Backbone bond lengths (Angstrom), bond angles and torsions (degrees), N, CA, C in turn:
res aa  C-N    CA-C-N  psi(-1)  N-CA   C-N-CA  omega(-1)  CA-C   N-CA-C  phi
1 M - - - 1.477 - - 1.528 106.02 -
2 E 1.313 116.14 141.44 1.422 119.15 172.41 1.530 111.30 -74.66
3 G 1.173 86.49 118.18 1.315 96.08 -176.13 1.234 92.75 -151.89
4 D 12.410 117.04 154.32 1.174 60.89 145.37 1.351 67.96 -110.94
5 A 0.478 136.13 -60.81 1.386 114.90 -161.56 1.523 114.28 -163.15
6 G 1.343 122.06 -145.93 1.387 123.68 -166.64 1.492 116.84 -57.19
7 R 1.304 116.17 -37.30 1.472 121.60 178.30 1.509 110.99 -110.48
8 D 1.316 115.64 162.98 1.410 121.71 176.62 1.528 110.89 -61.73
9 L 1.270 122.75 139.72 1.414 125.37 -179.24 1.509 112.39 -94.63
10 G 1.273 119.92 1.13 1.425 119.88 176.57 1.498 110.75 -179.73
11 C 1.366 118.55 -154.12 1.472 118.53 -177.37 1.435 113.45 -80.56
12 Q 1.253 122.79 150.93 1.409 128.41 174.55 1.497 110.59 -97.72
13 K 1.285 115.37 147.89 1.518 122.50 179.02 1.523 108.85 -95.53
14 T 1.293 113.92 145.88 1.515 119.98 172.49 1.488 110.31 -86.07
15 M 1.277 121.63 173.05 1.408 125.06 -175.63 1.537 111.56 -59.63
16 D 1.338 117.45 -26.96 1.453 116.07 -179.52 1.561 112.30 -91.40
17 G 1.408 115.07 9.18 1.385 118.44 174.58 1.583 115.63 93.29
18 K 1.333 115.39 -2.61 1.391 120.79 -174.32 1.551 106.62 -86.82
19 V 1.334 116.05 145.19 1.482 123.00 179.64 1.466 110.08 -70.07
20 N 1.320 121.83 130.98 1.450 128.91 174.56 1.543 104.79 -85.92
21 E 1.329 116.81 95.99 1.524 121.03 -177.56 1.533 110.19 -62.71
22 D 1.306 119.85 -26.13 1.447 120.61 -174.95 1.560 110.63 -69.95
23 R 1.365 116.22 -19.34 1.441 117.94 -178.87 1.493 110.61 -99.48
24 C 1.299 119.45 6.36 1.523 123.50 178.88 1.536 110.72 -69.23
25 H 1.291 115.31 139.59 1.493 122.83 169.83 1.507 110.33 -96.17
26 T 1.359 117.56 110.21 1.383 117.64 -173.43 1.565 112.68 -69.86
27 D 1.306 119.22 -13.42 1.439 122.32 176.30 1.527 116.03 -87.85
28 I 1.327 113.88 2.00 1.539 118.62 179.33 1.486 103.99 -89.12
29 P 1.377 115.01 130.74 1.472 118.99 175.28 1.529 114.05 -62.01
30 S 1.325 116.08 151.19 1.403 121.34 -174.35 1.545 111.90 -61.20
31 C 1.312 118.01 -22.22 1.525 118.73 -174.61 1.515 107.04 -65.86
32 C 1.347 118.35 -41.80 1.460 120.54 -179.15 1.457 114.53 -77.82
33 L 1.361 116.53 -33.64 1.457 119.34 172.94 1.570 110.04 -59.06
34 K 1.277 112.65 -44.52 1.460 118.99 179.99 1.563 112.05 -63.90
35 A 1.320 110.79 -38.99 1.533 116.22 -178.67 1.514 109.59 -65.63
36 Q 1.346 119.52 -39.63 1.406 121.29 -177.58 1.518 113.34 -76.12
37 A 1.342 116.09 -35.78 1.433 119.71 -176.57 1.509 115.17 -87.95
38 Y 1.402 113.86 -10.19 1.453 121.52 -171.18 1.537 112.64 -70.85
39 T 1.283 116.22 124.04 1.503 120.16 171.26 1.517 108.31 -127.90
40 P 1.356 121.32 119.06 1.433 123.57 -175.75 1.559 111.96 -55.99
41 D 1.300 115.15 127.22 1.408 119.67 175.50 1.507 111.99 -83.93
42 P 1.355 121.06 122.23 1.418 123.42 -174.67 1.589 111.87 -55.94
43 E 1.378 112.70 -33.07 1.493 112.68 -179.48 1.556 111.81 -72.08
44 L 1.371 116.62 -30.64 1.448 121.22 175.30 1.470 111.05 -69.85
45 Q 1.361 114.95 -41.48 1.517 118.30 179.90 1.451 108.71 -62.10
46 A 1.317 117.92 -38.82 1.461 118.70 -176.99 1.527 113.15 -60.87
47 N 1.289 117.55 -27.86 1.425 122.03 179.93 1.523 113.15 -103.89
48 C 1.333 117.75 14.13 1.488 119.99 -170.20 1.496 107.68 -80.42
49 H 1.387 115.30 162.43 1.410 121.08 179.74 1.543 108.04 -79.66
50 A 1.312 118.81 158.23 1.465 123.18 175.72 1.520 111.03 -63.93
51 T 1.347 118.39 157.17 1.416 120.35 176.00 1.506 114.27 -60.20
52 V 1.346 113.85 -39.53 1.463 117.62 173.64 1.476 109.31 -110.23
53 V 1.344 116.30 125.74 1.480 124.43 -175.46 1.507 109.00 -127.14
54 S 1.389 112.84 119.43 1.459 117.83 177.72 1.513 113.70 56.74
55 G 1.311 114.71 38.93 1.386 118.97 177.18 1.570 117.72 82.36
56 W 1.306 116.07 7.18 1.541 122.87 -178.38 1.498 110.21 -125.10
57 F 1.352 114.37 136.41 1.427 123.43 171.67 1.566 106.40 -97.55
58 S 1.278 115.72 128.12 1.466 121.38 174.65 1.523 112.30 -119.58
59 E 1.279 112.48 128.16 1.451 119.67 -177.50 1.525 110.58 -71.00
60 H 1.293 115.81 -32.80 1.450 120.50 -179.66 1.524 111.84 -148.42
61 Q 1.361 117.24 117.94 1.391 121.74 -179.15 1.490 110.66 -111.42
62 S 1.355 118.30 124.00 1.423 118.86 179.73 1.521 110.87 -153.50
63 S 1.320 117.83 157.75 1.454 122.19 -175.77 1.528 106.91 -161.75
64 S 1.334 114.47 164.94 1.455 119.02 177.78 1.454 112.98 -98.29
65 D 1.309 120.20 -6.38 1.497 119.68 -174.06 1.509 110.27 -82.37
66 N 1.306 118.12 174.40 1.460 121.44 -178.05 1.527 111.88 -62.20
67 K 1.298 119.07 -35.15 1.445 120.70 -178.16 1.504 111.92 -61.49
68 A 1.306 119.74 -27.91 1.389 123.62 179.62 1.530 113.03 -62.47
69 K 1.311 116.44 -23.39 1.397 121.82 -178.62 1.576 112.32 -64.46
70 R 1.376 113.81 -21.20 1.433 119.99 178.31 1.484 112.81 -92.61
71 M 1.317 116.19 1.49 1.443 119.81 -174.86 1.546 111.46 -97.06
72 Y 1.335 118.69 142.23 1.384 123.15 178.60 1.603 106.78 -89.87
73 F 1.317 115.57 126.63 1.487 119.28 -179.37 1.520 108.25 -78.01
74 H 1.337 116.97 108.12 1.438 118.48 -178.64 1.560 113.97 -63.72
75 N 1.296 114.19 -37.16 1.469 117.73 173.84 1.490 111.93 -147.63
76 P 1.283 119.87 101.92 1.501 124.16 -173.55 1.497 113.61 -70.90
77 M 1.363 116.79 -1.43 1.482 118.54 175.25 1.485 115.18 -68.18
78 W 1.345 115.77 -18.77 1.451 122.46 -176.78 1.535 111.62 -126.43
79 P 1.362 113.13 67.33 1.498 117.83 179.75 1.533 112.10 -63.81
80 G 1.288 116.37 137.09 1.455 121.85 176.37 1.494 113.58 75.91
81 E 1.302 117.55 8.01 1.524 120.26 -178.06 1.502 107.32 -125.87
82 A 1.435 113.43 131.08 1.436 120.12 176.46 1.531 107.02 -118.32
83 H 1.337 115.11 127.06 1.458 120.54 177.40 1.549 105.65 -112.12
84 S 1.321 118.65 109.64 1.444 123.65 -167.07 1.567 110.93 -119.41
85 L 1.373 111.82 142.60 1.477 117.94 177.77 1.500 109.22 -132.28
86 A 1.328 115.33 138.24 1.467 121.28 178.44 1.488 111.39 -63.37
87 V 1.273 117.92 136.48 1.503 125.68 179.12 1.539 109.56 -110.48
88 E 1.244 116.49 115.61 1.587 117.72 176.43 1.540 108.20 -86.56
89 K 1.318 117.33 -44.64 1.488 122.65 -178.65 1.422 110.03 -154.79
90 I 1.345 112.24 136.12 1.458 120.21 176.01 1.543 108.44 -86.03
91 L 1.365 117.88 119.78 1.431 119.62 -176.00 1.571 113.48 -96.33
92 F 1.369 114.87 -28.79 1.439 118.64 -179.84 1.518 106.24 -155.22
93 K 1.290 119.43 140.02 1.486 124.19 175.66 1.484 107.16 -152.19
94 E 1.328 117.35 115.30 1.461 120.64 178.96 1.531 108.62 -159.27
95 R 1.326 116.64 153.80 1.480 118.73 -178.12 1.515 106.96 -105.73
96 S 1.377 114.94 124.81 1.433 120.21 175.76 1.549 108.68 -88.84
97 E 1.281 118.64 -167.71 1.444 120.21 179.97 1.449 111.22 -70.11
98 Y 1.345 121.38 -22.90 1.412 124.27 -170.92 1.525 112.97 -112.43
99 Q 1.255 120.39 -22.69 1.503 121.89 -170.32 1.531 111.61 -168.77
100 E 1.325 113.00 168.14 1.485 120.92 169.64 1.510 108.42 -85.82
101 V 1.346 113.95 127.10 1.460 120.84 175.18 1.502 108.92 -104.60
102 L 1.300 113.83 122.21 1.486 120.18 -177.60 1.504 110.22 -130.65
103 V 1.298 115.49 127.85 1.426 121.33 178.06 1.505 107.58 -124.65
104 F 1.398 115.20 128.09 1.452 120.14 171.64 1.530 106.91 -144.38
105 E 1.382 116.18 166.68 1.358 122.71 -171.60 1.529 111.11 -53.49
106 V 1.225 126.58 110.65 1.471 136.65 -17.55 1.451 110.33 -121.92
107 L 1.283 116.41 74.73 1.516 123.60 -171.76 1.512 109.20 -138.85
108 V 1.323 117.41 138.85 1.480 122.31 168.22 1.486 106.44 -114.43
109 V 1.340 117.12 133.59 1.428 122.10 -179.06 1.548 107.02 -105.72
110 G 1.305 116.13 108.46 1.458 120.69 -173.18 1.534 111.93 139.37
111 G 1.255 117.48 164.58 1.459 122.13 178.48 1.484 112.64 -87.88
112 G 1.332 113.94 -177.15 1.496 122.12 173.34 1.481 112.05 72.52
113 D 1.311 121.73 23.09 1.493 123.89 -179.26 1.528 111.57 -78.86
114 G 1.272 117.68 -6.54 1.490 120.77 175.49 1.525 115.61 86.77
115 G 1.377 117.29 6.67 1.477 122.13 179.40 1.476 114.84 -61.69
116 V 1.350 117.24 -49.29 1.424 121.09 174.08 1.515 115.95 -61.66
117 L 1.319 115.67 -36.76 1.480 125.15 177.55 1.530 108.19 -61.18
118 R 1.364 116.93 -45.11 1.440 120.15 179.74 1.461 113.76 -61.27
119 E 1.328 118.70 -37.46 1.459 123.15 -179.27 1.583 109.30 -72.82
120 I 1.331 115.86 -35.22 1.479 112.50 177.79 1.480 111.74 -73.66
121 S 1.300 119.75 -27.90 1.491 121.75 -179.83 1.466 113.45 -76.12
122 R 1.330 119.98 -4.02 1.402 121.87 172.02 1.510 112.94 -66.66
123 H 1.314 113.64 -26.83 1.501 117.81 -170.36 1.531 110.66 -93.88
124 S 1.270 115.60 119.06 1.508 120.99 178.64 1.555 113.57 -66.36
125 S 1.350 112.80 -24.35 1.493 115.71 -178.63 1.604 113.25 -69.66
126 V 1.307 116.79 -15.24 1.458 120.40 175.61 1.475 109.29 -77.75
127 E 1.354 114.65 125.65 1.496 120.31 179.77 1.523 116.36 -94.69
128 L 1.308 117.30 -33.01 1.434 124.93 -173.47 1.519 110.12 -143.25
129 I 1.325 119.55 130.75 1.486 126.82 179.32 1.528 106.86 -127.58
130 D 1.425 114.02 112.88 1.443 118.27 169.84 1.559 105.97 -100.12
131 I 1.289 116.35 137.18 1.423 122.81 178.03 1.535 109.55 -127.76
132 C 1.274 116.97 129.21 1.493 121.85 179.02 1.521 110.81 -117.23
133 E 1.302 118.36 118.73 1.445 123.32 -177.80 1.485 108.33 -131.89
134 I 1.302 119.70 130.99 1.493 122.16 -175.76 1.556 112.58 -77.64
135 D 1.272 116.59 -28.67 1.450 122.29 -172.33 1.487 115.44 -110.18
136 K 1.296 116.70 99.52 1.481 118.79 -174.87 1.466 113.73 -67.97
137 M 1.392 114.27 -25.10 1.538 119.30 -179.46 1.567 109.36 -61.59
138 V 1.312 115.50 -42.90 1.452 117.79 178.20 1.527 114.43 -59.13
139 I 1.328 116.13 -40.57 1.434 121.54 176.65 1.548 111.96 -63.14
140 D 1.301 117.08 -47.02 1.433 121.22 179.70 1.514 112.66 -62.55
141 V 1.343 116.58 -44.43 1.431 123.71 -178.63 1.616 106.46 -61.32
142 S 1.295 116.92 -47.99 1.441 121.79 -179.29 1.525 111.21 -58.74
143 K 1.325 116.67 -43.95 1.480 118.63 179.81 1.517 110.20 -63.58
144 K 1.337 117.33 -33.97 1.444 121.33 -175.84 1.598 109.67 -75.22
145 F 1.352 115.68 -49.20 1.467 118.47 -171.32 1.446 112.71 -97.36
146 F 1.326 121.62 -21.44 1.476 123.21 -176.34 1.539 109.94 -131.85
147 P 1.351 117.10 63.09 1.464 119.69 -175.43 1.597 111.68 -64.30
148 E 1.355 120.06 -28.90 1.420 119.27 176.08 1.452 112.05 -69.28
149 L 1.340 120.86 -31.37 1.458 125.24 176.37 1.464 113.26 -76.52
150 A 1.317 115.27 -38.26 1.496 122.34 -177.71 1.493 116.95 -88.61
151 V 1.403 114.51 12.83 1.476 117.86 -172.87 1.544 110.92 -66.47
152 G 1.340 118.74 -22.05 1.407 118.29 178.18 1.459 117.50 -65.05
153 F 1.338 118.25 -19.87 1.450 122.03 179.86 1.530 108.69 -66.95
154 E 1.368 118.67 -22.08 1.474 123.48 -175.84 1.518 110.39 -85.29
155 D 1.316 118.39 -10.60 1.424 121.61 -176.89 1.531 112.15 -65.58
156 P 1.294 120.75 128.77 1.471 122.43 -175.91 1.475 113.15 -65.52
157 R 1.332 118.94 -16.27 1.506 119.81 177.12 1.500 112.02 -81.05
158 V 1.324 118.18 -9.11 1.488 125.15 -174.60 1.504 110.91 -85.15
159 H 1.365 116.08 131.73 1.460 122.05 172.71 1.504 106.29 -121.66
160 L 1.255 119.21 111.46 1.461 125.16 -179.05 1.509 113.09 -87.01
161 H 1.314 119.38 128.26 1.398 126.19 175.49 1.571 110.70 -122.08
162 V 1.337 114.75 112.14 1.460 121.47 -176.24 1.507 105.46 -92.32
163 G 1.326 117.40 114.45 1.428 119.48 -176.82 1.546 112.47 166.95
164 D 1.298 118.07 -171.28 1.405 125.47 -179.51 1.525 111.40 -77.98
165 A 1.315 122.55 121.32 1.420 127.86 -178.30 1.519 112.76 -60.05
166 V 1.303 114.59 -34.65 1.502 116.49 -178.08 1.489 108.29 -66.35
167 E 1.285 119.20 -46.27 1.467 121.81 -178.83 1.524 110.33 -67.82
168 F 1.264 116.95 -32.68 1.516 121.64 -179.99 1.460 107.61 -63.13
169 I 1.374 116.29 -54.78 1.467 120.74 -176.34 1.538 111.24 -64.23
170 R 1.295 118.86 -35.38 1.423 122.59 179.80 1.518 112.43 -58.92
171 N 1.298 119.20 -29.22 1.429 125.14 -179.39 1.526 116.66 -97.09
172 I 1.368 114.73 3.62 1.503 119.37 -179.13 1.541 108.56 -78.15
173 P 1.319 115.95 136.97 1.565 119.54 171.90 1.491 110.38 -56.91
174 E 1.285 118.04 148.58 1.433 123.80 177.85 1.531 109.82 -66.11
175 G 1.383 114.38 134.64 1.471 121.56 179.69 1.410 120.06 66.40
176 K 1.413 115.13 29.14 1.487 119.67 -177.88 1.544 112.54 -76.75
177 Y 1.298 118.66 -38.09 1.507 120.21 -168.87 1.496 114.59 -105.37
178 D 1.379 114.26 143.93 1.494 119.39 173.80 1.496 106.92 -80.59
179 A 1.299 121.38 -33.48 1.510 123.51 -176.75 1.518 109.48 -147.68
180 I 1.298 117.37 148.53 1.478 128.42 177.06 1.487 106.03 -133.02
181 I 1.373 114.38 130.87 1.478 121.54 171.78 1.481 108.16 -122.78
182 V 1.387 109.90 123.10 1.465 119.26 -178.63 1.535 108.94 -102.77
183 D 1.331 117.62 107.49 1.477 120.40 -173.72 1.642 101.75 -110.69
184 S 1.305 114.32 69.51 1.448 118.41 -176.18 1.549 112.21 -90.68
185 S 1.363 114.67 165.97 1.430 116.82 171.50 1.547 112.27 -82.17
186 D 1.279 121.54 -171.95 1.414 123.76 -174.84 1.592 108.96 -69.62
187 P 1.317 118.41 151.81 1.485 121.07 -174.53 1.475 114.74 -73.31
188 V 1.366 116.28 61.84 1.413 123.27 175.63 1.488 110.60 -132.66
189 G 1.256 120.13 134.90 1.549 119.84 176.90 1.569 111.54 75.91
190 P 1.397 112.44 -131.79 1.422 117.53 -174.94 1.560 115.22 -62.63
191 A 1.347 115.33 -26.30 1.481 116.39 -178.57 1.549 115.66 -86.78
192 Q 1.336 115.85 5.03 1.469 121.36 -176.38 1.562 109.30 -58.61
193 E 1.302 115.38 -45.89 1.489 120.70 -177.87 1.564 112.72 -59.83
194 L 1.293 117.60 -26.66 1.458 121.98 -174.60 1.515 112.55 -79.31
195 V 1.397 121.20 -1.58 1.397 121.91 176.19 1.539 110.27 -125.10
196 E 1.410 118.01 20.60 1.444 121.05 -177.24 1.527 107.02 -106.21
197 R 1.334 112.67 158.55 1.461 119.33 -176.00 1.529 117.59 -50.98
198 P 1.422 118.08 -44.86 1.463 115.36 179.71 1.462 114.62 -58.71
199 F 1.339 119.99 -35.23 1.465 121.91 179.64 1.473 108.67 -69.38
200 F 1.353 123.87 -40.43 1.458 124.22 177.04 1.507 111.34 -62.51
201 E 1.335 117.24 -38.12 1.473 122.46 176.03 1.549 110.28 -61.32
202 M 1.342 116.34 -42.53 1.503 120.21 -179.26 1.568 107.58 -68.36
203 L 1.326 118.62 -34.27 1.487 120.31 -178.09 1.498 107.56 -69.54
204 A 1.338 117.77 -41.03 1.465 118.24 -177.80 1.534 110.90 -67.16
205 K 1.305 115.58 -35.91 1.535 120.13 -178.70 1.504 108.13 -68.72
206 A 1.407 119.68 -29.72 1.426 121.20 -178.72 1.504 114.43 -75.80
207 L 1.338 116.64 -16.13 1.437 122.74 -177.03 1.514 113.50 -89.80
208 R 1.344 118.08 144.35 1.449 122.96 176.33 1.531 108.95 -72.84
209 P 1.318 121.57 168.53 1.457 123.51 175.40 1.525 108.64 -57.78
210 G 1.296 116.70 128.52 1.543 119.87 -179.13 1.523 111.47 82.81
211 G 1.377 119.25 4.86 1.422 121.11 178.33 1.487 110.45 -71.66
212 V 1.347 117.37 163.96 1.428 119.77 -173.48 1.528 111.43 -128.44
213 L 1.332 118.19 148.65 1.463 126.81 176.04 1.495 107.89 -119.15
214 C 1.332 119.03 136.36 1.462 124.44 167.05 1.532 105.43 -121.07
215 N 1.325 115.32 117.18 1.447 121.37 -176.56 1.502 110.01 -122.27
216 M 1.393 117.94 136.05 1.419 121.77 174.65 1.539 109.55 -59.04
217 A 1.331 116.00 137.65 1.450 118.89 -172.27 1.591 111.95 -142.19
218 E 1.287 114.75 42.81 1.483 119.19 167.52 1.563 115.53 61.97
219 S 1.334 115.73 -175.88 1.461 120.35 -178.18 1.503 109.21 -101.70
220 M 1.398 113.24 138.04 1.496 119.04 176.79 1.489 112.88 -68.52
221 W 1.340 116.45 -21.75 1.477 118.39 -178.64 1.554 110.34 -81.19
222 L 1.307 119.15 -17.00 1.426 120.71 -175.65 1.507 115.10 -116.73
223 H 1.339 118.58 -33.95 1.474 118.47 -165.37 1.511 110.63 -137.82
224 T 1.294 119.19 57.03 1.416 124.37 177.00 1.560 110.17 -64.73
225 H 1.329 116.10 -29.60 1.518 119.44 177.66 1.502 108.49 -65.32
226 L 1.391 118.03 -43.21 1.485 119.47 177.44 1.505 115.34 -62.76
227 I 1.410 112.42 -38.84 1.462 121.88 177.67 1.543 109.83 -59.66
228 H 1.324 112.02 -48.88 1.470 118.48 -179.20 1.552 110.25 -57.51
229 D 1.296 118.25 -48.99 1.425 121.45 -178.00 1.572 111.25 -64.02
230 M 1.253 117.13 -41.62 1.500 120.43 -177.69 1.534 109.17 -66.05
231 I 1.350 115.33 -41.17 1.423 118.58 -176.55 1.536 109.18 -72.45
232 S 1.283 118.67 -37.80 1.490 122.72 176.00 1.521 111.82 -57.46
233 V 1.333 116.23 -42.87 1.441 122.07 -178.88 1.590 107.60 -67.94
234 C 1.279 113.30 -47.95 1.523 118.73 -174.85 1.596 111.51 -63.59
235 Q 1.340 112.64 -33.59 1.514 114.30 177.14 1.470 112.36 -68.50
236 K 1.323 119.96 -23.61 1.472 124.01 176.89 1.502 110.59 -79.84
237 I 1.315 116.63 -31.90 1.462 119.22 -173.22 1.474 112.24 -94.22
238 F 1.355 119.88 -43.95 1.462 124.09 -175.66 1.557 107.70 -92.42
239 K 1.258 116.86 117.67 1.489 122.37 -174.06 1.532 113.55 -93.96
240 G 1.316 115.45 4.48 1.459 117.89 176.76 1.553 110.95 -90.52
241 S 1.309 115.10 -86.14 1.577 118.29 174.15 1.547 106.55 -149.99
242 V 1.291 111.61 156.43 1.461 122.24 176.55 1.467 111.30 -133.92
243 H 1.357 116.18 127.75 1.481 121.50 -176.46 1.513 108.98 -135.84
244 Y 1.388 115.76 156.40 1.388 118.52 174.99 1.574 106.50 -118.66
245 A 1.303 115.54 137.33 1.491 121.07 177.62 1.506 110.29 -133.02
246 W 1.255 120.48 169.34 1.514 123.56 179.46 1.488 109.81 -145.27
247 A 1.332 114.11 160.98 1.468 120.19 174.70 1.525 109.99 -148.27
248 S 1.306 115.37 152.60 1.468 122.69 179.69 1.515 110.75 -73.55
249 V 1.332 118.22 122.60 1.447 122.30 175.29 1.533 105.09 -133.66
250 P 1.341 120.49 97.40 1.401 126.64 -171.50 1.613 112.71 -57.03
251 T 1.358 112.25 -29.87 1.548 115.84 -176.26 1.510 112.45 -87.23
252 Y 1.319 118.16 1.09 1.483 120.38 177.15 1.490 110.64 -101.52
253 P 1.299 117.79 136.10 1.500 119.52 177.70 1.460 113.61 -43.69
254 S 1.297 116.30 131.36 1.517 128.06 -176.43 1.494 109.93 79.11
255 G 1.344 121.79 -10.19 1.441 118.65 171.10 1.559 112.44 90.60
256 V 1.318 119.98 -6.18 1.475 119.13 -179.98 1.596 106.43 -138.01
257 I 1.324 110.99 159.87 1.432 118.39 175.15 1.564 106.83 -138.47
258 G 1.304 116.89 148.98 1.382 121.71 -176.91 1.494 116.15 -112.17
259 F 1.291 121.21 164.58 1.428 129.11 -176.11 1.552 112.45 -137.39
260 I 1.298 118.64 137.38 1.471 120.13 168.13 1.484 106.86 -102.51
261 L 1.291 116.46 130.73 1.495 122.69 -179.92 1.509 105.29 -116.71
262 C 1.360 115.47 124.53 1.530 120.76 -179.81 1.471 110.16 -132.58
263 S 1.299 114.59 153.60 1.491 121.74 171.72 1.490 109.34 -131.01
264 T 1.316 115.47 146.64 1.435 121.40 177.60 1.575 109.20 -81.80
265 E 1.298 116.12 168.30 1.479 121.15 -178.29 1.503 107.96 -64.30
266 G 1.315 116.12 134.07 1.511 122.72 -177.56 1.473 110.49 152.03
267 P 1.369 117.27 -150.16 1.418 118.97 178.22 1.561 110.76 -56.10
268 P 1.401 116.02 133.90 1.466 115.98 -177.69 1.490 114.61 -65.72
269 V 1.331 115.25 146.80 1.473 122.73 -177.28 1.559 108.86 -115.43
270 D 1.338 116.23 123.84 1.452 119.12 175.65 1.404 110.85 -98.65
271 F 1.375 116.85 93.95 1.449 120.15 -176.22 1.532 116.97 -65.83
272 R 1.398 111.80 -25.39 1.447 114.84 -170.65 1.491 112.07 -77.83
273 N 1.374 120.91 -24.26 1.437 123.30 -179.43 1.487 111.61 -117.40
274 P 1.360 118.53 116.57 1.452 119.11 -176.20 1.524 111.24 -64.42
275 V 1.379 113.59 137.79 1.436 120.40 179.66 1.531 107.47 -74.68
276 N 1.306 121.29 -39.06 1.395 124.88 176.67 1.501 109.53 -117.63
277 P 1.304 120.72 93.35 1.509 125.12 -174.95 1.567 108.33 -55.35
278 I 1.279 113.16 134.23 1.471 118.18 -176.57 1.480 112.12 -63.48
279 E 1.317 117.17 -21.81 1.535 118.09 -179.77 1.489 111.16 -70.97
280 K 1.354 117.18 -18.92 1.429 118.90 -177.31 1.570 111.97 -99.02
281 L 1.400 112.70 12.05 1.460 114.38 -176.42 1.495 111.91 -70.84
282 Q 1.338 116.23 121.37 1.417 120.53 -173.55 1.566 109.70 -71.75
283 G 1.340 110.90 139.49 1.431 120.29 175.32 1.501 114.15 91.07
284 A 1.344 119.62 -11.20 1.435 122.65 -175.46 1.540 112.12 -56.85
285 L 1.331 114.29 -50.09 1.533 116.22 -175.88 1.517 111.19 -71.28
286 E 1.344 114.49 -39.73 1.472 118.72 -177.45 1.551 111.68 -63.12
287 H 1.285 117.04 -34.83 1.518 123.86 -178.26 1.547 110.69 -94.73
288 Q 1.340 118.98 7.87 1.405 120.91 -174.34 1.503 115.74 50.18
289 R 1.239 117.21 43.14 1.460 123.29 -178.97 1.554 112.52 -119.50
290 E 1.386 115.81 22.46 1.381 118.60 177.90 1.591 112.04 -67.97
291 L 1.270 118.57 147.77 1.442 122.28 -170.53 1.551 110.86 -81.05
292 K 1.323 115.54 145.98 1.508 118.92 176.83 1.457 116.35 -90.90
293 F 1.329 115.62 -23.56 1.513 120.71 -172.82 1.544 112.95 -120.17
294 Y 1.285 116.38 -48.77 1.424 120.19 -171.26 1.563 113.06 -83.47
295 N 1.370 111.88 136.34 1.415 120.67 173.35 1.500 110.51 -152.65
296 S 1.322 121.54 -176.51 1.466 123.32 -174.37 1.501 111.12 -65.65
297 Q 1.409 113.25 -35.29 1.482 114.59 -178.42 1.507 112.50 -74.16
298 M 1.421 116.79 -35.34 1.443 117.01 174.92 1.529 112.38 -67.52
299 H 1.300 118.63 -28.73 1.391 123.79 178.48 1.582 111.94 -64.85
300 R 1.281 112.80 -46.15 1.535 120.13 -179.93 1.600 108.57 -66.00
301 A 1.377 114.21 -42.63 1.439 117.99 -177.90 1.505 112.70 -66.77
302 A 1.347 120.03 -20.67 1.423 121.18 -179.94 1.496 114.73 -63.62
303 F 1.334 114.13 -22.22 1.507 119.10 -178.07 1.508 111.17 -90.09
304 A 1.359 119.44 -5.55 1.461 119.94 175.51 1.529 110.83 -83.58
305 L 1.377 113.90 120.46 1.444 121.77 -168.38 1.526 108.60 -110.53
306 P 1.358 115.81 142.54 1.497 121.02 176.47 1.574 108.21 -62.73
307 S 1.290 113.86 156.29 1.480 121.16 -179.57 1.476 111.10 -58.35
308 F 1.378 120.51 -40.22 1.446 121.51 -176.28 1.541 111.50 -67.54
309 V 1.321 116.49 -31.48 1.486 119.25 178.44 1.565 108.27 -68.66
310 R 1.316 116.94 -44.52 1.466 121.67 179.24 1.506 112.07 -60.07
311 K 1.362 115.21 -33.74 1.438 121.24 -176.50 1.527 109.13 -79.31
312 E 1.334 120.00 -42.44 1.492 121.80 -175.65 1.561 109.91 -82.21
313 V 1.347 120.86 -30.24 1.347 121.70 175.99 1.488 108.55 -103.57
314 K 1.281 117.84 83.51 1.429 126.50 -165.85 1.528 113.92 -67.70
315 S 1.331 115.67 -18.88 1.512 115.45 -178.95 1.491 112.01 -83.03
316 L 1.390 120.62 -2.90 1.446 121.59 179.14 1.513 112.11 -76.73
């Protein structure tokens, strides 16, 4: 499911669109202030560079020279950083109601590709899977171009809900789920609500006692202030335990992505040690679905944090 926290992460805008400087937090890096205050200028977009330039896709293009003023910042959360991938052939490019969907040999840019769903469906112990995705185009494109990734959508236990995750969770009966996974995009634009306190409170309410939440939580190399805020809020809401873990993702800016793992009050949850080791998953070898990266050792290592993260995220 697509899916900052207790204090404001930047400046707030008044009704006329102007930034209220009195509400600014001086300790918030400029990248996130820019991300929250940024509104694309139609004139700038008209002169922007294409998404793919000279055979390369760049997630964020920025520079300090005058020419940069004509460029559209694809993601202002990473100022001065460009993450580029070689493009052999563009297979699909179209704009949905929410985002640009781009597919090239072999990458989909956008959420809802079904990857998390596929991993959940490996486990026979799971009886029901609800997935909420706002952008149907991304699902359809993934099914067409990445059938091995989107295979989870065909699982009979899966119930797909196309719509706003906030509204979906708001209408869920209390204590319905054993686990919730929020695989949201970065907290800019439509995804902003998915990392704010009211949404976390609704998630906790939707979980049974001892239920668990796994929420995307940015990169420790870039956004320790966001991680700190999200953890602080979750520690107030989830009365079981709250942990931060990370994994290597070469296609994500900085090469790593983080996760917040929380449990509600109830039976204790040991996040560091898998209850059902993935190596013992029945049917993995027979169906050629054994994992290439993840194993029990990698799971435990994900909770080992660098010293600078422990220092900057003081609640860990």
